PQR file of N, CA, C, O and H, with PARSE charges and radii, in Angstrom:
ATOM      1  N   LYS A   1       0.849  -1.167   0.487 -0.4000 1.5000
ATOM      2  CA  LYS A   1      -0.052   0.149  -0.103 -0.0000 2.0000
ATOM      3  C   LYS A   1       0.886   1.320   0.043  0.5500 1.7000
ATOM      4  O   LYS A   1       0.446   2.468   0.089 -0.5500 1.4000
ATOM      5  N   SER A   2       2.235   1.034   0.122 -0.4000 1.5000
ATOM      6  CA  SER A   2       3.012   2.438   0.207 -0.0000 2.0000
ATOM      7  C   SER A   2       2.892   3.100  -1.146  0.5500 1.7000
ATOM      8  O   SER A   2       2.241   2.653  -2.090 -0.5500 1.4000
ATOM      9  H   SER A   2       2.593   0.101   0.084  0.4000 1.0000
ATOM     10  N   HIS A   3       3.675   4.344  -1.131 -0.4000 1.5000
ATOM     11  CA  HIS A   3       3.590   4.674  -2.369 -0.0000 2.0000
ATOM     12  C   HIS A   3       5.223   4.463  -3.203  0.5500 1.7000
ATOM     13  O   HIS A   3       5.543   4.889  -4.313 -0.5500 1.4000
ATOM     14  H   HIS A   3       4.205   4.707  -0.364  0.4000 1.0000
ATOM     15  N   ALA A   4       5.844   3.866  -2.472 -0.4000 1.5000
ATOM     16  CA  ALA A   4       7.296   3.318  -3.040 -0.0000 2.0000
ATOM     17  C   ALA A   4       6.822   2.095  -3.796  0.5500 1.7000
ATOM     18  O   ALA A   4       7.224   1.903  -4.943 -0.5500 1.4000
ATOM     19  H   ALA A   4       5.584   3.520  -1.570  0.4000 1.0000
ATOM     20  N   MET A   5       5.944   1.221  -3.174 -0.4000 1.5000
ATOM     21  CA  MET A   5       5.653  -0.091  -3.615 -0.0000 2.0000
ATOM     22  C   MET A   5       4.202   0.106  -4.982  0.5500 1.7000
ATOM     23  O   MET A   5       3.897  -0.766  -5.796 -0.5500 1.4000
ATOM     24  H   MET A   5       5.617   1.377  -2.242  0.4000 1.0000
ATOM     25  N   LYS A   6       3.857   0.836  -4.913 -0.4000 1.5000
ATOM     26  CA  LYS A   6       2.921   1.461  -6.119 -0.0000 2.0000
ATOM     27  C   LYS A   6       3.710   1.433  -7.243  0.5500 1.7000
ATOM     28  O   LYS A   6       3.735   0.576  -8.127 -0.5500 1.4000
ATOM     29  H   LYS A   6       4.105   1.545  -4.252  0.4000 1.0000
ATOM     30  N   LYS A   7       4.599   2.832  -7.096 -0.4000 1.5000
ATOM     31  CA  LYS A   7       5.469   3.084  -7.964 -0.0000 2.0000
ATOM     32  C   LYS A   7       6.439   1.750  -8.398  0.5500 1.7000
ATOM     33  O   LYS A   7       6.835   1.471  -9.530 -0.5500 1.4000
ATOM     34  H   LYS A   7       4.579   3.528  -6.378  0.4000 1.0000
ATOM     35  N   ARG A   8       6.593   1.302  -7.619 -0.4000 1.5000
ATOM     36  CA  ARG A   8       7.829  -0.143  -8.023 -0.0000 2.0000
ATOM     37  C   ARG A   8       7.115  -0.880  -8.712  0.5500 1.7000
ATOM     38  O   ARG A   8       7.726  -1.444  -9.620 -0.5500 1.4000
ATOM     39  H   ARG A   8       6.271   1.529  -6.700  0.4000 1.0000
ATOM     40  N   LEU A   9       5.624  -1.184  -8.602 -0.4000 1.5000
ATOM     41  CA  LEU A   9       5.119  -1.826  -9.412 -0.0000 2.0000
ATOM     42  C   LEU A   9       4.515  -1.367 -10.970  0.5500 1.7000
ATOM     43  O   LEU A   9       4.415  -2.200 -11.871 -0.5500 1.4000
ATOM     44  H   LEU A   9       5.128  -0.726  -7.865  0.4000 1.0000
ATOM     45  N   TRP A  10       4.124   0.104 -11.149 -0.4000 1.5000
ATOM     46  CA  TRP A  10       3.531   0.708 -11.833 -0.0000 2.0000
ATOM     47  C   TRP A  10       4.949   0.634 -12.748  0.5500 1.7000
ATOM     48  O   TRP A  10       4.687   0.778 -13.942 -0.5500 1.4000
ATOM     49  H   TRP A  10       4.206   0.781 -10.417  0.4000 1.0000
ATOM     50  N   ALA A  11       6.006   0.495 -12.548 -0.4000 1.5000
ATOM     51  CA  ALA A  11       7.344   0.643 -13.159 -0.0000 2.0000
ATOM     52  C   ALA A  11       7.545  -0.632 -14.024  0.5500 1.7000
ATOM     53  O   ALA A  11       7.951  -0.553 -15.183 -0.5500 1.4000
ATOM     54  H   ALA A  11       6.219   0.379 -11.578  0.4000 1.0000
ATOM     55  N   HIS A  12       7.298  -1.596 -13.526 -0.4000 1.5000
ATOM     56  CA  HIS A  12       7.245  -3.102 -13.829 -0.0000 2.0000
ATOM     57  C   HIS A  12       6.564  -3.359 -14.795  0.5500 1.7000
ATOM     58  O   HIS A  12       6.908  -3.986 -15.797 -0.5500 1.4000
ATOM     59  H   HIS A  12       6.967  -1.660 -12.585  0.4000 1.0000
ATOM     60  N   SER A  13       5.256  -2.753 -14.485 -0.4000 1.5000
ATOM     61  CA  SER A  13       4.163  -3.149 -15.349 -0.0000 2.0000
ATOM     62  C   SER A  13       4.685  -2.561 -16.569  0.5500 1.7000
ATOM     63  O   SER A  13       4.836  -3.452 -17.405 -0.5500 1.4000
ATOM     64  H   SER A  13       4.978  -2.244 -13.671  0.4000 1.0000
ATOM     65  N   GLU A  14       5.008  -1.463 -16.992 -0.4000 1.5000
ATOM     66  CA  GLU A  14       5.043  -0.598 -17.923 -0.0000 2.0000
ATOM     67  C   GLU A  14       6.533  -1.118 -18.764  0.5500 1.7000
ATOM     68  O   GLU A  14       6.780  -0.642 -19.872 -0.5500 1.4000
ATOM     69  H   GLU A  14       4.885  -0.739 -16.313  0.4000 1.0000
ATOM     70  N   ALA A  15       7.478  -2.138 -18.112 -0.4000 1.5000
ATOM     71  CA  ALA A  15       8.520  -2.434 -18.867 -0.0000 2.0000
ATOM     72  C   ALA A  15       7.917  -3.717 -19.285  0.5500 1.7000
ATOM     73  O   ALA A  15       8.258  -3.822 -20.463 -0.5500 1.4000
ATOM     74  H   ALA A  15       7.278  -2.525 -17.212  0.4000 1.0000
ATOM     75  N   VAL A  16       7.193  -4.773 -18.965 -0.4000 1.5000
ATOM     76  CA  VAL A  16       6.635  -5.785 -19.512 -0.0000 2.0000
ATOM     77  C   VAL A  16       5.143  -5.726 -20.094  0.5500 1.7000
ATOM     78  O   VAL A  16       4.505  -6.779 -20.085 -0.5500 1.4000
ATOM     79  H   VAL A  16       6.916  -4.689 -18.008  0.4000 1.0000
ATOM     80  N   LEU A  17       4.640  -4.751 -20.516 -0.4000 1.5000
ATOM     81  CA  LEU A  17       3.423  -5.074 -20.953 -0.0000 2.0000
ATOM     82  C   LEU A  17       3.710  -4.203 -22.142  0.5500 1.7000
ATOM     83  O   LEU A  17       4.634  -3.402 -22.285 -0.5500 1.4000
ATOM     84  H   LEU A  17       5.158  -3.896 -20.523  0.4000 1.0000
ATOM     85  N   PRO A  18       2.703  -4.526 -22.996 -0.5600 1.5000
ATOM     86  CA  PRO A  18       2.687  -3.710 -24.687  0.2800 2.0000
ATOM     87  C   PRO A  18       2.112  -2.488 -24.510  0.5500 1.7000
ATOM     88  O   PRO A  18       1.043  -2.438 -23.902 -0.5500 1.4000
ATOM     89  N   HIS A  19       2.591  -1.546 -24.906 -0.4000 1.5000
ATOM     90  CA  HIS A  19       2.581  -0.023 -25.089 -0.0000 2.0000
ATOM     91  C   HIS A  19       0.911  -0.162 -25.912  0.5500 1.7000
ATOM     92  O   HIS A  19      -0.102   0.375 -25.462 -0.5500 1.4000
ATOM     93  H   HIS A  19       3.460  -1.587 -25.400  0.4000 1.0000
ATOM     94  N   LYS A  20       0.948  -0.792 -26.860 -0.4000 1.5000
ATOM     95  CA  LYS A  20      -0.401  -1.118 -27.734 -0.0000 2.0000
ATOM     96  C   LYS A  20      -0.968  -2.351 -27.596  0.5500 1.7000
ATOM     97  O   LYS A  20      -0.442  -3.412 -27.260 -0.5500 1.4000
ATOM     98  H   LYS A  20       1.770  -1.228 -27.226  0.4000 1.0000
ATOM     99  N   HIS A  21      -2.145  -2.091 -27.904 -0.4000 1.5000
ATOM    100  CA  HIS A  21      -3.180  -3.457 -28.049 -0.0000 2.0000
ATOM    101  C   HIS A  21      -3.113  -4.276 -26.561  0.5500 1.7000
ATOM    102  O   HIS A  21      -3.204  -5.499 -26.451 -0.5500 1.4000
ATOM    103  H   HIS A  21      -2.573  -1.230 -28.177  0.4000 1.0000
ATOM    104  N   VAL A  22      -2.971  -3.523 -25.682 -0.4000 1.5000
ATOM    105  CA  VAL A  22      -3.351  -3.700 -24.107 -0.0000 2.0000
ATOM    106  C   VAL A  22      -4.718  -4.984 -24.335  0.5500 1.7000
ATOM    107  O   VAL A  22      -4.511  -6.047 -23.750 -0.5500 1.4000
ATOM    108  H   VAL A  22      -2.897  -2.530 -25.771  0.4000 1.0000
ATOM    109  N   PHE A  23      -5.948  -4.878 -25.092 -0.4000 1.5000
ATOM    110  CA  PHE A  23      -6.764  -5.712 -24.459 -0.0000 2.0000
ATOM    111  C   PHE A  23      -6.535  -7.045 -25.179  0.5500 1.7000
ATOM    112  O   PHE A  23      -7.089  -8.020 -24.671 -0.5500 1.4000
ATOM    113  H   PHE A  23      -6.117  -4.015 -25.567  0.4000 1.0000
ATOM    114  N   ASP A  24      -5.676  -7.271 -26.478 -0.4000 1.5000
ATOM    115  CA  ASP A  24      -5.486  -8.145 -26.991 -0.0000 2.0000
ATOM    116  C   ASP A  24      -4.524  -9.204 -26.246  0.5500 1.7000
ATOM    117  O   ASP A  24      -4.869 -10.386 -26.247 -0.5500 1.4000
ATOM    118  H   ASP A  24      -5.226  -6.478 -26.890  0.4000 1.0000
ATOM    119  N   PHE A  25      -3.098  -8.741 -25.486 -0.4000 1.5000
ATOM    120  CA  PHE A  25      -2.462  -8.895 -24.791 -0.0000 2.0000
ATOM    121  C   PHE A  25      -3.104  -9.549 -23.866  0.5500 1.7000
ATOM    122  O   PHE A  25      -2.956 -10.764 -23.995 -0.5500 1.4000
ATOM    123  H   PHE A  25      -2.818  -7.781 -25.486  0.4000 1.0000
ATOM    124  N   ASN A  26      -4.086  -9.086 -22.543 -0.4000 1.5000
ATOM    125  CA  ASN A  26      -4.989  -9.288 -22.102 -0.0000 2.0000
ATOM    126  C   ASN A  26      -5.222 -10.860 -22.297  0.5500 1.7000
ATOM    127  O   ASN A  26      -4.709 -11.759 -21.631 -0.5500 1.4000
ATOM    128  H   ASN A  26      -4.207  -8.099 -22.439  0.4000 1.0000
ATOM    129  N   GLN A  27      -5.937 -10.957 -23.153 -0.4000 1.5000
ATOM    130  CA  GLN A  27      -6.985 -11.674 -23.666 -0.0000 2.0000
ATOM    131  C   GLN A  27      -6.158 -12.742 -23.900  0.5500 1.7000
ATOM    132  O   GLN A  27      -6.469 -13.813 -23.379 -0.5500 1.4000
ATOM    133  H   GLN A  27      -6.354 -10.227 -23.694  0.4000 1.0000
ATOM    134  N   ALA A  28      -5.027 -12.665 -24.673 -0.4000 1.5000
ATOM    135  CA  ALA A  28      -4.284 -13.626 -24.784 -0.0000 2.0000
ATOM    136  C   ALA A  28      -3.627 -14.484 -23.955  0.5500 1.7000
ATOM    137  O   ALA A  28      -3.282 -15.659 -24.083 -0.5500 1.4000
ATOM    138  H   ALA A  28      -4.775 -11.795 -25.097  0.4000 1.0000
ATOM    139  N   LEU A  29      -3.506 -13.596 -22.990 -0.4000 1.5000
ATOM    140  CA  LEU A  29      -2.972 -14.567 -21.267 -0.0000 2.0000
ATOM    141  C   LEU A  29      -4.050 -14.738 -20.494  0.5500 1.7000
ATOM    142  O   LEU A  29      -3.679 -15.013 -19.353 -0.5500 1.4000
ATOM    143  H   LEU A  29      -3.786 -12.642 -22.887  0.4000 1.0000
ATOM    144  N   MET A  30      -5.391 -14.695 -20.606 -0.4000 1.5000
ATOM    145  CA  MET A  30      -6.185 -15.368 -19.958 -0.0000 2.0000
ATOM    146  C   MET A  30      -6.522 -16.710 -20.878  0.5500 1.7000
ATOM    147  O   MET A  30      -6.780 -17.800 -20.367 -0.5500 1.4000
ATOM    148  H   MET A  30      -5.692 -14.471 -21.533  0.4000 1.0000
ATOM    149  N   ASP A  31      -6.481 -16.460 -22.374 -0.4000 1.5000
ATOM    150  CA  ASP A  31      -6.964 -17.755 -23.261 -0.0000 2.0000
ATOM    151  C   ASP A  31      -5.347 -18.938 -22.912  0.5500 1.7000
ATOM    152  O   ASP A  31      -5.413 -20.167 -22.948 -0.5500 1.4000
ATOM    153  H   ASP A  31      -6.272 -15.575 -22.789  0.4000 1.0000
ATOM    154  N   PHE A  32      -4.282 -18.278 -22.659 -0.4000 1.5000
ATOM    155  CA  PHE A  32      -3.180 -19.001 -22.483 -0.0000 2.0000
ATOM    156  C   PHE A  32      -3.335 -19.914 -21.089  0.5500 1.7000
ATOM    157  O   PHE A  32      -3.386 -21.134 -20.930 -0.5500 1.4000
ATOM    158  H   PHE A  32      -4.228 -17.280 -22.630  0.4000 1.0000
ATOM    159  N   GLY A  33      -3.367 -19.255 -20.534 -0.4000 1.5000
ATOM    160  CA  GLY A  33      -3.904 -20.036 -19.108 -0.0000 2.0000
ATOM    161  C   GLY A  33      -5.136 -20.657 -18.654  0.5500 1.7000
ATOM    162  O   GLY A  33      -5.381 -21.412 -17.713 -0.5500 1.4000
ATOM    163  H   GLY A  33      -3.325 -18.264 -20.662  0.4000 1.0000
ATOM    164  N   ALA A  34      -5.890 -20.110 -19.628 -0.4000 1.5000
ATOM    165  CA  ALA A  34      -7.122 -20.987 -19.768 -0.0000 2.0000
ATOM    166  C   ALA A  34      -7.026 -22.758 -19.932  0.5500 1.7000
ATOM    167  O   ALA A  34      -7.534 -23.731 -19.374 -0.5500 1.4000
ATOM    168  H   ALA A  34      -5.691 -19.496 -20.392  0.4000 1.0000
ATOM    169  N   THR A  35      -5.880 -22.458 -21.250 -0.4000 1.5000
ATOM    170  CA  THR A  35      -5.956 -23.516 -21.684 -0.0000 2.0000
ATOM    171  C   THR A  35      -4.656 -24.686 -21.489  0.5500 1.7000
ATOM    172  O   THR A  35      -4.576 -25.905 -21.641 -0.5500 1.4000
ATOM    173  H   THR A  35      -5.468 -21.668 -21.704  0.4000 1.0000
ATOM    174  N   HIS A  36      -3.758 -23.655 -21.091 -0.4000 1.5000
ATOM    175  CA  HIS A  36      -2.440 -24.473 -20.548 -0.0000 2.0000
ATOM    176  C   HIS A  36      -2.325 -24.535 -18.457  0.5500 1.7000
ATOM    177  O   HIS A  36      -1.635 -25.361 -17.860 -0.5500 1.4000
ATOM    178  H   HIS A  36      -3.822 -22.665 -20.968  0.4000 1.0000
ATOM    179  N   CYS A  37      -3.038 -23.635 -17.885 -0.4000 1.5000
ATOM    180  CA  CYS A  37      -2.705 -23.400 -16.619 -0.0000 2.0000
ATOM    181  C   CYS A  37      -4.083 -24.221 -16.031  0.5500 1.7000
ATOM    182  O   CYS A  37      -4.249 -23.711 -14.923 -0.5500 1.4000
ATOM    183  H   CYS A  37      -3.599 -22.964 -18.370  0.4000 1.0000
ATOM    184  N   SER A  38      -4.839 -24.945 -16.173 -0.4000 1.5000
ATOM    185  CA  SER A  38      -6.084 -24.890 -15.539 -0.0000 2.0000
ATOM    186  C   SER A  38      -5.782 -25.968 -14.381  0.5500 1.7000
ATOM    187  O   SER A  38      -4.951 -26.856 -14.570 -0.5500 1.4000
ATOM    188  H   SER A  38      -4.704 -25.360 -17.073  0.4000 1.0000
ATOM    189  N   ALA A  39      -6.468 -25.854 -13.221 -0.4000 1.5000
ATOM    190  CA  ALA A  39      -6.478 -26.117 -12.002 -0.0000 2.0000
ATOM    191  C   ALA A  39      -6.073 -27.619 -11.967  0.5500 1.7000
ATOM    192  O   ALA A  39      -5.026 -28.104 -11.538 -0.5500 1.4000
ATOM    193  H   ALA A  39      -7.143 -25.133 -13.067  0.4000 1.0000
ATOM    194  N   ARG A  40      -7.195 -28.268 -12.541 -0.4000 1.5000
ATOM    195  CA  ARG A  40      -7.296 -29.756 -12.445 -0.0000 2.0000
ATOM    196  C   ARG A  40      -6.072 -30.693 -13.188  0.5500 1.7000
ATOM    197  O   ARG A  40      -5.444 -31.692 -12.837 -0.5500 1.4000
ATOM    198  H   ARG A  40      -8.045 -27.874 -12.890  0.4000 1.0000
ATOM    199  N   LYS A  41      -6.077 -29.939 -14.251 -0.4000 1.5000
ATOM    200  CA  LYS A  41      -4.997 -30.690 -15.227 -0.0000 2.0000
ATOM    201  C   LYS A  41      -4.153 -29.734 -15.966  0.5500 1.7000
ATOM    202  O   LYS A  41      -4.354 -29.420 -17.139 -0.5500 1.4000
ATOM    203  H   LYS A  41      -6.588 -29.128 -14.537  0.4000 1.0000
ATOM    204  N   PRO A  42      -3.073 -29.225 -15.127 -0.5600 1.5000
ATOM    205  CA  PRO A  42      -2.347 -28.124 -15.752  0.2800 2.0000
ATOM    206  C   PRO A  42      -1.516 -29.066 -16.871  0.5500 1.7000
ATOM    207  O   PRO A  42      -1.137 -30.211 -16.623 -0.5500 1.4000
ATOM    208  N   LYS A  43      -1.323 -28.437 -18.028 -0.4000 1.5000
ATOM    209  CA  LYS A  43      -0.172 -29.030 -19.290 -0.0000 2.0000
ATOM    210  C   LYS A  43       1.372 -28.587 -18.916  0.5500 1.7000
ATOM    211  O   LYS A  43       2.068 -28.016 -19.756 -0.5500 1.4000
ATOM    212  H   LYS A  43      -1.631 -27.507 -18.229  0.4000 1.0000
ATOM    213  N   CYS A  44       1.817 -28.867 -17.698 -0.4000 1.5000
ATOM    214  CA  CYS A  44       3.202 -28.079 -17.547 -0.0000 2.0000
ATOM    215  C   CYS A  44       4.368 -28.690 -18.599  0.5500 1.7000
ATOM    216  O   CYS A  44       5.240 -27.973 -19.091 -0.5500 1.4000
ATOM    217  H   CYS A  44       1.252 -29.331 -17.015  0.4000 1.0000
ATOM    218  N   GLY A  45       4.253 -29.987 -18.836 -0.4000 1.5000
ATOM    219  CA  GLY A  45       5.010 -30.372 -19.843 -0.0000 2.0000
ATOM    220  C   GLY A  45       5.053 -29.656 -21.365  0.5500 1.7000
ATOM    221  O   GLY A  45       6.135 -29.475 -21.923 -0.5500 1.4000
ATOM    222  H   GLY A  45       3.546 -30.570 -18.436  0.4000 1.0000
ATOM    223  N   ALA A  46       3.827 -29.280 -21.962 -0.4000 1.5000
ATOM    224  CA  ALA A  46       4.004 -28.401 -23.666 -0.0000 2.0000
ATOM    225  C   ALA A  46       3.968 -27.156 -23.366  0.5500 1.7000
ATOM    226  O   ALA A  46       3.825 -26.307 -24.246 -0.5500 1.4000
ATOM    227  H   ALA A  46       2.948 -29.428 -21.509  0.4000 1.0000
ATOM    228  N   CYS A  47       4.118 -26.775 -21.793 -0.4000 1.5000
ATOM    229  CA  CYS A  47       3.860 -24.937 -21.677 -0.0000 2.0000
ATOM    230  C   CYS A  47       4.955 -24.702 -22.360  0.5500 1.7000
ATOM    231  O   CYS A  47       5.628 -25.716 -22.547 -0.5500 1.4000
ATOM    232  H   CYS A  47       4.234 -27.464 -21.078  0.4000 1.0000
ATOM    233  N   PRO A  48       5.539 -23.350 -22.971 -0.5600 1.5000
ATOM    234  CA  PRO A  48       6.467 -23.199 -23.606  0.2800 2.0000
ATOM    235  C   PRO A  48       7.071 -22.131 -21.933  0.5500 1.7000
ATOM    236  O   PRO A  48       8.271 -21.857 -21.920 -0.5500 1.4000
ATOM    237  N   MET A  49       6.346 -21.717 -20.901 -0.4000 1.5000
ATOM    238  CA  MET A  49       6.644 -21.392 -20.063 -0.0000 2.0000
ATOM    239  C   MET A  49       6.990 -22.285 -18.731  0.5500 1.7000
ATOM    240  O   MET A  49       6.901 -21.977 -17.543 -0.5500 1.4000
ATOM    241  H   MET A  49       5.371 -21.940 -20.911  0.4000 1.0000
ATOM    242  N   HIS A  50       7.358 -23.337 -19.271 -0.4000 1.5000
ATOM    243  CA  HIS A  50       7.533 -24.168 -17.519 -0.0000 2.0000
ATOM    244  C   HIS A  50       8.697 -23.824 -16.824  0.5500 1.7000
ATOM    245  O   HIS A  50       8.881 -23.732 -15.611 -0.5500 1.4000
ATOM    246  H   HIS A  50       7.430 -23.587 -20.237  0.4000 1.0000
ATOM    247  N   LYS A  51       9.788 -23.570 -18.179 -0.4000 1.5000
ATOM    248  CA  LYS A  51      10.989 -23.480 -17.513 -0.0000 2.0000
ATOM    249  C   LYS A  51      11.191 -22.104 -16.537  0.5500 1.7000
ATOM    250  O   LYS A  51      12.272 -22.045 -15.950 -0.5500 1.4000
ATOM    251  H   LYS A  51       9.638 -23.645 -19.165  0.4000 1.0000
ATOM    252  N   PHE A  52      10.207 -20.967 -16.317 -0.4000 1.5000
ATOM    253  CA  PHE A  52       9.596 -19.910 -15.720 -0.0000 2.0000
ATOM    254  C   PHE A  52       9.162 -19.896 -14.497  0.5500 1.7000
ATOM    255  O   PHE A  52       9.371 -19.165 -13.529 -0.5500 1.4000
ATOM    256  H   PHE A  52       9.329 -21.015 -16.794  0.4000 1.0000
ATOM    257  N   CYS A  53       8.325 -21.104 -14.749 -0.4000 1.5000
ATOM    258  CA  CYS A  53       6.708 -21.066 -13.833 -0.0000 2.0000
ATOM    259  C   CYS A  53       6.899 -21.318 -12.424  0.5500 1.7000
ATOM    260  O   CYS A  53       7.537 -22.343 -12.186 -0.5500 1.4000
ATOM    261  H   CYS A  53       8.155 -21.698 -15.535  0.4000 1.0000
ATOM    262  N   ARG A  54       6.574 -20.756 -11.593 -0.4000 1.5000
ATOM    263  CA  ARG A  54       6.706 -20.895 -10.251 -0.0000 2.0000
ATOM    264  C   ARG A  54       5.612 -22.083  -9.720  0.5500 1.7000
ATOM    265  O   ARG A  54       5.649 -22.749  -8.685 -0.5500 1.4000
ATOM    266  H   ARG A  54       6.055 -19.923 -11.786  0.4000 1.0000
ATOM    267  N   SER A  55       4.859 -22.088 -10.567 -0.4000 1.5000
ATOM    268  CA  SER A  55       3.540 -23.485  -9.827 -0.0000 2.0000
ATOM    269  C   SER A  55       4.345 -24.498 -10.323  0.5500 1.7000
ATOM    270  O   SER A  55       4.831 -25.318  -9.544 -0.5500 1.4000
ATOM    271  H   SER A  55       4.829 -21.547 -11.407  0.4000 1.0000
ATOM    272  N   CYS A  56       4.616 -24.568 -11.902 -0.4000 1.5000
ATOM    273  CA  CYS A  56       5.452 -25.702 -12.642 -0.0000 2.0000
ATOM    274  C   CYS A  56       6.323 -26.245 -11.576  0.5500 1.7000
ATOM    275  O   CYS A  56       6.111 -27.423 -11.289 -0.5500 1.4000
ATOM    276  H   CYS A  56       4.221 -23.902 -12.535  0.4000 1.0000
ATOM    277  N   ALA A  57       7.174 -25.684 -10.990 -0.4000 1.5000
ATOM    278  CA  ALA A  57       8.459 -25.959  -9.948 -0.0000 2.0000
ATOM    279  C   ALA A  57       7.814 -26.622  -9.061  0.5500 1.7000
ATOM    280  O   ALA A  57       8.405 -27.656  -8.747 -0.5500 1.4000
ATOM    281  H   ALA A  57       7.346 -24.727 -11.223  0.4000 1.0000
ATOM    282  N   ALA A  58       6.555 -26.399  -8.371 -0.4000 1.5000
ATOM    283  CA  ALA A  58       6.154 -26.168  -6.908 -0.0000 2.0000
ATOM    284  C   ALA A  58       5.497 -28.159  -7.248  0.5500 1.7000
ATOM    285  O   ALA A  58       5.764 -29.165  -6.590 -0.5500 1.4000
ATOM    286  H   ALA A  58       6.075 -25.560  -8.626  0.4000 1.0000
ATOM    287  N   LEU A  59       4.799 -28.042  -8.248 -0.4000 1.5000
ATOM    288  CA  LEU A  59       3.979 -29.033  -8.838 -0.0000 2.0000
ATOM    289  C   LEU A  59       4.524 -30.691  -8.885  0.5500 1.7000
ATOM    290  O   LEU A  59       4.026 -31.767  -8.553 -0.5500 1.4000
ATOM    291  H   LEU A  59       4.582 -27.225  -8.783  0.4000 1.0000
ATOM    292  N   SER A  60       6.204 -30.129  -9.662 -0.4000 1.5000
ATOM    293  CA  SER A  60       7.209 -31.194  -9.921 -0.0000 2.0000
ATOM    294  C   SER A  60       7.587 -31.906  -8.794  0.5500 1.7000
ATOM    295  O   SER A  60       7.702 -33.112  -8.580 -0.5500 1.4000
ATOM    296  H   SER A  60       6.609 -29.255  -9.932  0.4000 1.0000
ATOM    297  N   ALA A  61       7.839 -30.443  -7.791 -0.4000 1.5000
ATOM    298  CA  ALA A  61       8.398 -31.069  -6.446 -0.0000 2.0000
ATOM    299  C   ALA A  61       7.250 -31.627  -5.126  0.5500 1.7000
ATOM    300  O   ALA A  61       7.418 -31.784  -3.917 -0.5500 1.4000
ATOM    301  H   ALA A  61       7.745 -29.463  -7.965  0.4000 1.0000
ATOM    302  N   GLY A  62       6.124 -31.810  -5.979 -0.4000 1.5000
ATOM    303  CA  GLY A  62       4.892 -32.532  -4.975 -0.0000 2.0000
ATOM    304  C   GLY A  62       4.743 -31.663  -4.346  0.5500 1.7000
ATOM    305  O   GLY A  62       4.916 -32.066  -3.196 -0.5500 1.4000
ATOM    306  H   GLY A  62       5.988 -31.683  -6.962  0.4000 1.0000
ATOM    307  N   ARG A  63       4.437 -30.289  -4.327 -0.4000 1.5000
ATOM    308  CA  ARG A  63       3.479 -29.180  -3.606 -0.0000 2.0000
ATOM    309  C   ARG A  63       2.617 -28.629  -4.190  0.5500 1.7000
ATOM    310  O   ARG A  63       2.808 -28.138  -5.303 -0.5500 1.4000
ATOM    311  H   ARG A  63       4.296 -29.962  -5.262  0.4000 1.0000
ATOM    312  N   PRO A  64       1.563 -28.590  -3.616 -0.5600 1.5000
ATOM    313  CA  PRO A  64       0.545 -27.847  -4.268  0.2800 2.0000
ATOM    314  C   PRO A  64       0.652 -26.812  -4.801  0.5500 1.7000
ATOM    315  O   PRO A  64      -0.327 -26.285  -5.328 -0.5500 1.4000
TER
END
């Protein structure tokens, strides 16, 4: 809730999010999550992001 943290989060989001077609990016992200990151049957093995994913690492280690 601090001003410094909000400023840091906004700076991070500006660095990683596109400046144009934000709606399309958001929709693609939700579609990706719906097809690969389902709660009951995640498809970590076929996911191009599995090397960077904390959830995949936790599932591989047997943690929920």
